[in-house]
N, C-alpha and C positions, 0 to 999 in steps of 0.2 A: 504494500500500500504506500502511496506517495504522501509526502508532507502536505498537510492542508493548506489551502490558500486563503483561509478565513482568518482575519486578524485575531479574534478572540480565541479561536482554536489553537493558533500558533502560540500566542502569549500564555494561555493557560497550560499548554503542554510544556513550554519552556520553564514556566514557574514550577510545575510539578517536578521536573528534572532537578532544578535547583533545590527544591525541598527534599528530595531523596538524598542529595549529596549532603545537605545540612543535617538531616536525620542520621546518616551514617557517621558523620563527624561527632554528633552529640552522643550517640551510643558507644562509639569507639573509645571515648574517654572514660567510659563507665561512670559518668557523672549523673546521667539523667535518662530515664526511660519512659515515665508516664507522660509528662508534658510533650516530649518529643514525638511520642506515638500519636497523641491527639493532633499535634501540629501536622504530622505527615498525612494522617487520615483526611483532615479537612483540606489540606493543600492539594492533594491529588484528586480529591472529589470535585474540585472546581472544574477541571478539564474533563473529567469523566462525565459530568452532567452537561457540559457544553457539547460534548460528542453525542450524547443521547438527544439533546435538543436539536442538533443538526439533522438527526434522523427522525425527528418527531413526525407523528402521523397527522397532527393538526396544529393549528395556531395556538390553541389552548394548551396542548401538550408542550409545544416549544416554549411558551411563556412559563409554564410550570417548571420545566427543566432548568431554564436560565434563572429563574427565581431561586431555585435550590443552589445553583452556582453562586449567585449573589450572597445568599445566606452563608454558604461555606467560606466565601472570601471574607465576610465579616468575622466569622469565627477564627479563621487563620490569622487575621489581623490581630485579634485578641491574643492568640497563643504566641505570636511573634513578640508582641509588647511584653507579655509575661516572661518569656524566655530572656528578653533583653534586660528587663528591670531586675530579674533575679540573678543576673550576671552569668547565666548559662550559655548565652549567645553573645559574642562580642558585638559591640555597638555598631561598628561599620557594616558588618554583615547584616545585622538586624535592620539597620536603616535602609540598606539596599533592598532587602525583602519587603519591608514596609512600603517603600516607594513602588515596587513592582505590584504589590497587593492593591495599593490605592489606584494604580493605573487600571488593573483588572476591574476594580469596583466601578470606576468611571465608565469604562467601556460597557460593562454589563448594565449599568444604569441607563446609558444611552440606548442600548439595544432594547431593553425592556420598555422604556418610554415610547420609543418609536413603534414597537410591536403592539403595544396596547392602544396606540392612537390610530392605527390603521383599521 
């Protein structure tokens, strides 16, 4: 299968890859397992729900899947902040992830607004 040409699909996939690498780094230090697992789950769920939305059977289904992606992005934003403030994730990396997450939230918001108005 080829790489998607859809902006949100690309960005959410790339974000999931970053999250996997951060997760591996967190658990390899044997510092943290619970928060990092929650972070990984919600971070990878964003793109998974985007993919499901792309294959949606109806507009309602599309909106529902992208709404879930939006909620997962909100959740991962929380986990990143928590990892950062608890000093389990270095500030520079946390800020990069937060910026990426905010970008995903903005894109998802725009897609949902335009989808609901059509």
